[in-house]
N, C-alpha and C positions, 0 to 999 in steps of 0.2 A: 699357349692358347688351348682352350678345351677342344677335345676331339670332335664334339658336336658341332663346332664351327667350321670343320673341314667340309669340303664339297658344297659350300654355300655361296651366296652372292659375294661375300667378302673375299672368297677364294678367287672368284672370277674377276674381281677388281684388280687383284694381283696379276692375273693373266693379262689384263689390258695393259698395265704398265710394263710388264715383261715383253709383251708383243712389240711395243714401241722401242724397248731396249734392244731387241734383236733386229728390228727394222734398221736401227742406227748402226749397230756394231757389225754383225755378219752381212747385213744388207750393203753396207758401205764397202766391204771387201770385194763385192762383186763389180766394183768400178775399176778394178785393177787393169782390165784390158784397155779401157779408155785412157787411163793415165800412162800406161806403157806406150801406147801409140803416140800420145801427145808429147811426152818427154823425149822420145826418140826423134820426133820431127822438129822439136823446138829447143828447149833448154839444154838437153843432153844429146844433141844431134851428132856430136863428135865421138860418142861412145857406142860400143857394140850392143846389139839387142840383149845378149846374154848378161852384160854388165848392168844394163838398165833393169833387167828382169829380177835382179837381186832386191830391188825395192819392194815389189809385191811378195816375193818369196820370204823376205825378212818379216814383212807385215804379218803374214800367216803364221810364221814360226813364233813370233812374239805373242800373238793372241792365244796360242795353245801352250807354249812352253811355260808361260807364267801361271798356268792353271793350278798347279799344286800349291803355289804360294798364295795366290788370290783365294783359292778354295779354303786353305787353312785359316787365312785372315777372316773369311766369311764365317767359318765355324766359331771363331773366337769373339769377333766384334759385331757380327750381324751385317745386314746389307747397307744401312744408311751411310756410314762413313765411306765405304767403298764406292757407292754410287755417286756421292758428291765429288770425291777425288777423281773418279773416272771421268765424270762429265767435264771437269776442268781440264784434265789432261787431253781428252779427245778433241774438245773444241779448241783448246789452245794449240794443240799440234796442227790442226787444220789451218788455223790463223797464221801460224809460223810458216806452214807450207806455202801459203799465198805470197809470202815474202821471199821464198827461197829462190836461189839462182844456181847454186852449185850442187853437185851430186851428193856430197856428204850432208848438205842441209836437207835435201829431200829425204835421205835415208834416216836422219835423226828425227825430223819433224813428223813425217808421214809414216815412215816405216817403224819407228820405235815409240815416240812419244804418244801419238794418237792411238796406236794399237795397244799400248800399255793401258791407256784409259779405257779402250774398248773391252779389254780383258776384265777390268775392274767393274764393268757394267754387266758383261755377259754372264759370268758365273754366279753372282748374286741373284740375277733374274731367274736362271735355271734352277738354282737351289731353292729359292723361295716358292716357286711354282710346285716343285716336287714335294715340299713340306706342307703345302696348302691343300693337298688332296689325298684321299685314300687310294689304294690300288684300283678301286672300282672306277675311278674317273681320271686317274693320273695321266694315262697315255693320251687320252683325248685332249686334256689340258696342255700337255707338252706339244701335241701336234698343232694346236691353235697358236701357242706361243711361238714355236719355231717357224710357223708360216709367216711371221713378221719378217724374217730374214729373206724369204722368197719374194714377198711383196717389195721389200727394199731392193732386192736384186733386179726386179723388173723396172722400178721407177727411177732409182738413183742413177744408174748408168745412162739412161736416156736423158735425164735432167742435166747431168754434167755435160753430156755430148751436145746438148742444145744451148746450154749457158755459155760455154767457152767461146763459140764464134760470135755471140751477141755482146757479151760484157767483158770478155778477156779472161784469161786463166786466174789472175789474182782475185777478181771480184766473184768469179764462179765459185772459188773455194770459200770466200767469205759468206756469200749468200747461203751456200750449203751448210756452213758451220752454224749460222744463225738458225736455219731451219731445224737442224739436228738438235741444237740447244733447246728449242721450244718443245720438241718431242721428249727430250731427256728430262725436262722439268716434270712432265707427266709421270715418267718412270720414277723419279725421285720421290714424288708425292704418294704413289700408290703401291710400290713394291715393298713388302715387309715380310718378316719371317713369322711363321705360325708355330715355331718351336722355340721355347725359352732358351736363352744363351746358357751354355754349360761349359765349365772349364774342361779343355781336352784332357783325356786320360794319358796320352802319350806325348812326349816331347822329342825334338831332334829329328834328324833325317829319317829315322826308322819309321816314323808315322806315315811316310809316303811309300815305304817299301813293304811294310807288314801286310797290307791288304793283298799283295801279290801272292802270299802264301795260300790264299783261298783258291782252289781249283776253278770255282765258278767265276770269280772275278778275273783271274788270270786268263781264262779262255775268252772272256768278254773283252778284255784289254787287247788280246791278240787279234780277235775278230775286228775290233775297231781300227787297229793299226792297218791290217791288210785291206779292209774295206775302204778306209780313207785313202790309202795309196792308190787303189783302183778307181776311186771316185775323183780325186783331185786332178789326175792326169787328163781324163777327157774334158773336164771343165776348163783346164788351162789351154788345151789344144783344139777345143771344139770350133773356135772361130777360124783358126788357120786351116783346119781340115776342111771346113765348109768352103773356104776360098780356093783350096786346092782342087775341089771337084767342080768349081765354076759357079758357085752360088753368089748372086749379086745381093748386096745388102747383108753380107755374112755377119755383120755386127749384131744383127737382131736375133741370131740363133741362141745367144746367151740369154736373151730375154724370153725366148721360147722355152728354154730349159728351166728358167726360174719360175715362169708362169705355171708350167706343169708340176714343178716341185711344190708349189703352193698347195695343190690338191693332194700331192703325194705325202704331205705332212699331216694334213687334217684327217683324211679318210682312213689311212692305216692306223692312226691313233685311236680313232673310233672303233676300228676292228680289234685293235690290241686289247682294249678294255673288255672285250667279249671272248676273244679266242686266245689271249695271252701275248705278252710283249715279245717273249723269246720266239714263239711260233711265227709271229708276223715278221720279225726281224730275219729269221732264217728263210722264210718264203721269199721275202723281198730281195735278200742277198742272192738267192739262187736265180730268181727271175732276172736280176741285173746281169748276172754272169751269162745267162742264156742270151740276153739281148746283145751283148758284146760279140759273142761267137756266132750267133745265128743271124743277126741283122747288120751290125756295124762292120764286121770283118769281111763277109763274102762280097758285098756290093759297095760300089763307090759312086753314088749319084747324089744329086741335090735332094731329091725326095727321100732318099735313105738318110742323109744327114739330118734333115728336118724331123723325120720320124724317130730317129734314134735320140735326138735331143729331147723331144717331148716324152718319149717312153722312159729314157734314162732319168730325166728330171723327176718323173713320178715315182719310180722305184727307189732311186737313191735318196729321195726326200725322207724316206722312212728312217734312214740312218740318223739324220739330224734330229728327227722328232722323237725317236724311241730310245736313243742312247741314254739321256738323263733318266728316263723312266726305268731303264734296265739297272742303272746304278742304284736307284732308290729301292727297286725290287730286291736286289742282292743284299742291301743293308738290312731289310726287313727279314729276308729269308735266313740270313746267317745269325741274326739276333736270336732267332728261335732255336738255333743249334749251339749257342754260346751262353754260358751262365753269366758272363760279365756283360751287363747292358751297355757299357761304354764302348765296347769294341765294334759293334756293327749297327749302331742306331743311326737315325736320321741326323743326329748331331754331327756325324762325320761325313755327310753326303758331299760337302764342299771339298774336303780333302780327297775323298775317293774319286770324285769327278775330275779333280785336278790331276791326279795320278794318271787316269785314263787319257785325258787330253794331252798330257805331256808326251805320251807315246804317239798320239796323233800329230803332234808338232813335227816329229821326225819325218813322217810321211808328207806333211805339208812342205817342209823345207827341201826334201830330196826328190819329191815326185816330179816337179817340173824339169830339173836338170837331167834326171834319168830319161824322161820322155823326150827331151830335146836331143839327147845323145842317141836314142833309138831311132829317131827320125833322121838324124844326120847319117847314122850308120847304114840306113836303108836308102840313102841317096835322095832323101826328101819324101820317101814313101811312109805310110803309116801302119803297114802290116805288123811290124815288130812291136810298135807301141800298142796296137790293139791286142796282140797276143799277150803281152806283158800285163796289160790292164785286166784282161779276162782271167789270167792266172792268179793275180792278186785278189780279185773278187771271189774266185773259187776257194782260195785259202781262207778268206774271211767267212765264207759260207760254212766251211768245215768247222771253223772255230765256234761259230754261232750254234751249230748243231751239238758240238761237244759241251758247250755251256748249258744248253737246254737239257741235255741228258743228265748233266750233273745236278741241276736243280730238280729234275724229275725224281731223283732217288728219294723214296719215302713219301712222295707226293702223289696221291692217287688221281688227281685231276689232270686231264690231258691239256687243259688250257693254261699254259705256263708262259 
């Protein structure tokens, strides 16, 4: 597609479809707390909480670890085949979940099948939005797109929590699946790539490893890993922490987090288009670190829990919004420093995004067990968990700063 068609109404049509795609995929993952509690009280009541928690942990791991492979397929075949297959897998997985009775059935249907489908929807949506805009508008477009997952995180857990008592678990899953199918029809019809398909220049496993030779990309990957580790732990334990300080209706604290995250994805995206994506990512990471050590760690009250959930939701939302924009920015930056146009063009954005999110999958898989072990070691207290969270966020902030300084070499503009 011609460059003159970027940043136009056609581009925002893609954002609309991608918004619904993230509402369905990452928004649905925010229901893990509801399912964790329901399975433990009903179908899987004979199993320990740690065993049941592997279902949401595997779900998050699958959606991120498949990133390199889905991203590579996206670069090769475009979004349409992946979106169609992902829709069938996600909806089919939820339908099979409604029929499940045994632990392995929930793990296969909800943890693997539906999340594999979610991955095949998530990465094409992010990749197509990145390709539909120039750097002047890309961060804002990414912020609007990823706000779909925040809105889904507010609506879907409440929807499931209300449906199960009224219609039962099987029909709650079926009604949800049909609703998500309707939204995904919009995604399939509107999300398309603005970059012509081009045969990849590199084959084999090396295509996923080669980008790590870039100092800028490596620092960004490490920043993403550490920040994700520090982000997933509070999200997982936010509700149990609220319960421990005596908050009634603690289940709503996740909705507070997601509601704040909605604004934390759009406003920083708007700011990043003016002041630079790396600058805003670094400032947001530092602010999140300060919130943990200055607000969450020193005091343990209901008001503190609510304030932290809202502030943490706003600042951590920047990570989800700007990470795809950073990958696209790195592709364009390194293309200017490499004579081979195949190495660092937007034709490889799917592959590079997948490599980054593969590292994130490790944080998603290990974060909850590490957090649980820290709480147990502290006799049910959260101080060790909070210190570990802050340390991870501080490491992520340092890596963002290193990546920003690497990009700044030879670039006179302070807005990077």
